[in-house]
Each structure stands twice: as structure tokens, then as C-alpha cells.
C-alpha positions as CSV (number, residue, x, y, z in Angstrom):
1,M,57.5,-71.9,144.6
2,T,56.5,-70.1,147.8
3,E,57.4,-66.8,149.3
4,R,57.9,-66.5,153.0
5,V,56.7,-63.2,154.5
6,H,57.1,-61.8,158.0
7,L,53.8,-60.7,159.5
8,C,54.4,-59.7,163.1
9,A,55.9,-60.6,166.5
10,L,54.2,-63.6,168.1
11,D,53.4,-61.4,171.2
12,D,51.3,-59.1,168.9
13,L,48.7,-62.0,168.5
14,A,46.5,-62.6,171.5
15,S,45.3,-66.1,172.1
16,G,41.7,-66.7,171.0
17,S,41.6,-63.8,168.6
18,S,42.1,-63.1,164.9
19,R,43.9,-60.3,163.1
20,R,43.8,-59.3,159.4
21,F,47.0,-58.9,157.3
22,D,47.2,-57.6,153.7
23,V,50.3,-59.1,152.2
24,A,51.4,-59.2,148.5
25,G,47.8,-59.1,147.2
26,H,46.5,-61.6,149.8
27,R,44.0,-60.8,152.6
28,I,44.8,-63.2,155.4
29,A,43.1,-63.8,158.7
30,V,45.6,-65.0,161.3
31,V,44.3,-66.8,164.4
32,R,46.2,-67.7,167.5
33,I,44.8,-70.4,169.9
34,G,47.4,-70.9,172.6
35,D,50.6,-72.0,170.8
36,D,48.7,-72.9,167.6
37,L,48.6,-70.5,164.7
38,Y,46.3,-70.6,161.7
39,A,46.2,-68.5,158.5
40,I,43.2,-68.5,156.2
41,G,41.8,-66.3,153.5
42,D,40.1,-63.2,155.1
43,R,37.2,-63.0,152.6
44,C,34.0,-64.9,153.4
45,T,33.1,-66.9,150.3
46,H,29.4,-66.0,150.7
47,Q,30.0,-62.3,150.7
48,D,33.1,-60.1,150.6
49,V,33.3,-59.6,154.4
50,S,36.4,-59.7,156.6
51,L,36.5,-63.0,158.6
52,A,39.1,-61.5,161.0
53,E,36.3,-59.4,162.5
54,G,34.4,-62.5,163.5
55,D,34.5,-64.6,166.6
56,V,37.0,-67.4,167.2
57,D,35.8,-70.7,168.7
58,A,38.9,-72.1,170.3
59,E,37.4,-75.5,171.1
60,A,35.9,-76.1,167.6
61,R,38.9,-74.4,165.9
62,T,36.6,-72.2,163.7
63,L,36.2,-68.6,162.7
64,E,32.8,-67.1,162.3
65,C,31.8,-64.6,159.7
66,W,30.2,-61.8,161.7
67,K,27.8,-60.8,158.9
68,H,25.8,-64.0,158.3
69,G,27.2,-66.6,160.7
70,S,29.1,-69.0,158.5
71,L,31.8,-70.9,160.3
72,F,35.1,-71.8,158.7
73,E,37.4,-74.5,159.9
74,L,40.8,-73.1,160.7
75,E,42.8,-76.2,159.6
76,N,41.3,-76.6,156.1
77,G,39.2,-73.5,155.4
78,E,36.0,-75.5,154.8
79,P,32.7,-73.9,155.8
80,T,30.6,-75.9,158.3
81,V,27.6,-73.6,158.5
82,L,25.6,-72.0,155.7
83,P,25.2,-69.6,153.9
84,A,28.9,-70.1,152.8
85,T,29.4,-73.2,150.7
86,K,33.0,-72.7,149.3
87,P,36.2,-73.0,151.3
88,V,38.6,-70.1,151.9
89,P,42.3,-70.6,151.1
90,V,44.6,-71.9,153.8
91,Y,48.2,-70.7,154.2
92,R,51.2,-72.3,156.0
93,I,52.2,-70.2,159.0
94,V,55.1,-70.7,161.4
95,S,56.5,-69.0,164.4
96,E,60.3,-68.8,164.8
97,D,62.3,-66.9,167.4
98,G,59.3,-64.9,168.5
99,D,58.3,-63.8,164.9
100,V,55.4,-65.1,162.8
101,F,55.8,-65.9,159.1
102,V,53.3,-66.9,156.4
103,E,54.2,-68.8,153.2
104,L,52.5,-67.4,150.1
105,P,52.1,-69.2,146.7
């Protein structure tokens, strides 16, 4: 069973950037790249650091941890660069009628 939660208006998310949301006990980094939206866990698995503060690589579809440089794939949450070795959670995210929603477990 999932819960659908409203996050923001689509226009509140700039392309090529990330933004942190705290929703129902989940810290989520939301990334917009053009018309594509991604939602992953906002805690780096190497150290408890906000991923939303890191750089987005639009071409590689990754989010970089600003503290130690680990890269996380936006589509599956897998780390591609050390020191992180464990994936972050990935959430289903949709845009409807100009609003952005995330589905939580």
C-alpha cells in the first residue's frame, strides 16, 4: 500500500537542480531534468549528508554527494563512485496538472 503526497508545484523545481523535502518521516531529494522528475532518498549512504545539496549531472542522470563525491544514479539509487557502496531508496514521482506528487511506502 502506498500513500500519495503532494510536494510542490512543478514550476517550483528548476531544471538541472535538486530540492529536499521532508515528508512523513522520509527525507527525499527531488531532481528535475527537463520534463523528467526523480525522487531518491536524501541521505548519502556513506555519511548522513543531504544529497539535495550536491550537484546534478543532467547528462549522466546522477546526483553527487557534496561532502565526499559519491555519485548516485537517479533512476535506481545505486552509487557509481566510492566511498558510498549502498544504494539510496527510490520513490515513484509524478507530475499532474502542474503539481508534483510522490508515492511513499
